[in-house]
N, C-alpha and C positions, 0 to 999 in steps of 0.2 A: 476648460482651460487647463486644468491640472493633468489632463491626458497628454498634453503637448510634450513631446520628447525633449524639446529645448528647455522647458521649465522644470521637467522632472529630474534632469541630470545636470549637475554643475559642469561636468565635462562637455556635455552637448551645448550648454549655454556659452561656455568659453569658445567652442568651435564656431558657434553662430556669431559671436562678437568678432572673431578673427575673419570670418567670411564678410561681415559688414565692414570691417576695417579694410579688407582688400578692395571692396567695392568703393570705399571712400577714397582710396588711393587712385582708382580709375577715375572717379569723379574729379579729383583734384587735377589730374593730368589732362583730362579732356575739357574741363570747364574753367577752372580757376587760374592755372599757371599762365596761360596766354592772355588773360584778361588784364585790363588796366585798372582794376578795382583797388581801392586802398585796403590795407591789411585788415582793418576793423570790419569793413563791409564783407570782405572775402571770408573772414572767420565766421561772421554771423550767417552767411549763406551756407557754408559747409556744415556748421553745427545744426542749423535749422533743418536742412534737407536730409542730412544723413541720420540724425537722431530720430527724425520723424519716420524715415524709411526703416530704421532698425525696429522701432516700436510697432509699425504696421505689419512688418514681416512675420512677427510672432503669430498673428491672427490668420495667416494663410493656412495654418493647420486645419482649421474648420472646413475650408473649401475642399481640401484634399481628402479629409475624412468623410465628408458628406457625399462627394462624388467618387464613390468607390469604384475601382476598376472592375471588381468582381460582379457588382450589381448594376452598374450603369453602362449604357451603350457608349461605345468609344466616340462616336460623332457628337454625342451630347456632352461628353467630357471635354472634348476639344473646343467646341463652341462656347461652353460655359466658362472655360478658363481664358479663352480669348477675350470674351466680354468682361470677365472679372479682372484680367490684367489691364485692359484699357480703363476700366472704371477706377481701379485702385491707383493707377498711374496718374489719372486726371485729378483724383482727390489729393494725391501726394503733391502734385505740382501747384494746385490752387492753395492748399493749406500752407505749403512751404513758402510760396510767394507772399502771401499776406502776412505770415509770421515774420519773414525777413524784412518785408517792406515797412512793417511797423517799428522795426528796430534800427534800420539804417538811417543815416543823416541825409544823404543825397538821394532822395527817392526817384526823381525823374531819370537820373543816370543809371540807377539800379534796375529800373523797369526796362530800359533799353537793353541793358546787359542780359536780363532774364529772358526776354523774348528773342534775342539773338542766339541764345544757347538752348532754346526750348527743345529742338530736335534731339540734341545729345541727351538732354534730361529725360525725354520720353524713352529713348533707347535704354538708358540706365534703369529707369523705373520698370520697364517691361522685362529687362534682363534679370533684375532682382526678383520679380514676381515668378517668372518661369523657372529659374534656377532653384529658388527656395521651394516652390511647389513640387518640382521633380524630386528634390531631397526628401520632402515629406512623404511622397509616394513610396520612395525607396525604404524609408523607415517603417511605414505602415506595412509594406510587403514583408520586410525582414522580420518585424515583430510578429506578424501573423504566422509566418513560416516557423519562427521559433516556438510560438505557442502550440502550433500543430505538432511539432517534434516532441515538445514536453508532454502533450496530451497522449500522443502515440506511445511514448515511453511509459507513461503512467498506465495506459491501457495494457501494454505488453506485460508490465510488472504485475498488474492485477490478474491478468490471464495466467501468467506463470505461477503466481502465488496460489490461484485457485486450482491449477493443475497439480501443484505440489501437495496442497491440502488433500485433494481428492486421492492422489496416489498414496499419501501417508495413511489415509483412513481406510485404505483397502487391505488392512491387516486381516488375514484369514480368520473369520469368526468361528470356524469349525471347532477349534480347540476349546473355545469358551463353552460352546454347546456340549462338547464331549466332557469337559470338566464338570459342567452342571449335572450331566447325566451320571457321571462317576460319583459326584457328591451325593446325589439322590440315592444311589445304590449303597454307598458307604455309610450313610446315616443309620442303616439297619445292621450292616455287617460289622463296620468298624467306625463308630461315631468319632473316635479320637482323630483318625485320619481325615474324616470328612471335615472336622473342625479346622485341621491344619490346611486343608485344601481351600476352604472358604477364606481363611486369613490371607493365604498366598495370593489367591485370585483377587481379593480386595486390594492388596498392595500393588499388584500388577496393574489393575484398572486405574487406581489412584495415580500411579506414575504416568500412565498413558494420557489421562485427562489433564494432568498438570503440565504436560509437554505438548499439548495440542498446538499452541501458538509458536513453539520454538522449531525453527528449521534445522538447527544444529545443536549438538551436545557433545561433551567430551566422551571419549571412548570408555573411560572408567565408569561414567554415569550410565552409559548405555549397557555396559556389562552387568551392572547391578540389576537392571530390569530383565536382562536376558536370564540371569540366574533365578530371578523370581519365576519366570516362565518355565525354566527347566525344573525348578522345584515342584511346580504344579504337575508337570508331566512325569516327574520322578515318583510322585505319589501314585499315579495311575499305572506306570510301567515298571516301577520298582527297579530291579537290577537289569532290565533289558538294554539300557544304554549307560554310557559313562561319558562325562564331559571332561576334556583336558584342555588347558589353555597354556600357550607359550607366548606371553606378551612382553615385548621389549619395554623397558621403563620409559623410553622416549615417546612411546605411543599413547600412554595413558591420558595425558592432558590434551592431546590433539583433538580438535573438533571434527566430528563427522556428522552427516545428516542424521537427525534423530529417527529412530525406529528403522534404520536402513538394514540392520542385521536381523531383525525379527523374522522376515520372510525366509531367510536362509535356515534358521533353526527350525522353523515350521516345516520347511521342505525336508530337512533331515529326519524329523520325527515322523512326518507323514509317509515319505517314500522309503525310508530305511527301517525305522523302529517298528512301524506298523506291519511291514511286509517281510521282515527278516526274523528267523527263529534264533539266530546266533546273537551274541551281545554286540551292540553297535558302539563304536568309539567315535564320538564327535569331538574333533580337535579344532581349536581356534588358534591361529598364529597371527602375529602382527609384528612388523618391523619396518623401519624407514628405509626406502630404497630410492636413491637419487632425490628427486623432489616430490616423491610420493610416499604415502603411507600404504603399505601393502597388507591387506587383511585377507587371510585365507581361512575358509571353513571347509573341512573335509570330513567325510564319514565313509566307513566301509558299507558295502551292500552286497546282496546276492540276487541272482536271478534277473528279472526284468525291472527291478526297482529303478527309479529315476528315469523310466522310459519317457517321461514328460519333463525332462530336465530343464527345458527352456519355457516353462509355463508362466502363469500369471505372476507369481512371486518374483521370479528373475526379471521378467519384463518390467514389472513395477520398479525394481531397483535400477535397471538400465535407464529407464525414462527419467527417474528422479535425478540420477547422477548427471545425465545429459542436460537437464534443465538447470541444475545448480552450478555445474562447472563448465558448461558449454563444450563438452567433449563427449564423443560417443564410443570411446574405446577404453572405458574405465571398468568394464566387467568382463571377466574371463571365466569360462566354464570348461572343466576337463572331466572326462569320464574314462578311466583306464585302470586295468588290473584290479577290478573290484573296489575301486575307490572313486568317490564322486567329490570333486573339489571345485569350489567357487572362489575366485580371486577378485577382490575389489581394490582399486587403486584410487586413493584419496589425495588430490593435489595438496601439498603442504603450503599454506599461505604464509608469505613472508610478512611478519608484523613490524619489521624495522622501518 
């Protein structure tokens, strides 16, 4: 009963009453106005038949729901509703007749009037049944369609979230293994540095775990973790690289995908610092341009470094940006004049 859309929504119930009111006007025009009934008898007839029809109509929902278009053969639906329409109309006529007859004063005159108008009453009863049943089928189809859309949207969101989690967790673990190996060696050579490295690595992993469930973070927070990572690598490589940042103040509180910069710095360490004898300058720039936050990371290199510049790390970033912002042009890679540069464009969300 409570699944009935007419009873679930005040708006639908009001529309149903308007529909029944319109049918009552048809009833008055076809049956009552040309009759010679006195006003009291006419009022009793109108109220008895139309209130009864309004109450019966609410229950048509069950027939529409039981005889589903998706699971029931069409000929069975047609036959069942033809039979149901005839049965309901007969019930309505018999119940309405006896209710009215028990209330009117001139019963023989009313009986003659009733049987003279019975054909029109049958038409109105069947019309009410089939129109309302068709309305219920439309509601059932629309509700089912909306539920499917909601489920598909939820499924897409779950898939997208799973993909984003998977991509975010593909942080290159090599530096952790290398860091552990370095710590192992430093415990005998330089225990103080080994201790520093352990503390930095613990802070880095603590931040990573704390932000597992966050898809976005402010740039300033991301930089804190990047600096922890660079401190770890600094202990290993000492003066082989230098980090320089040029960050516009307007950028610091802007949200970016969490851990999106990590693979860029890992690439710079892996493809430049590892393979270059000269000192490497890793420079991070950030500035707002139009409706985007432009983040640029560049480093100098020599020889064949960055020959795999479009590797797993950059592909990871490209896919995450596309999933989050629904654009596939937010990553730009340049390799020229001994400098490798990656530009990321983060759409600035309008919070107004």
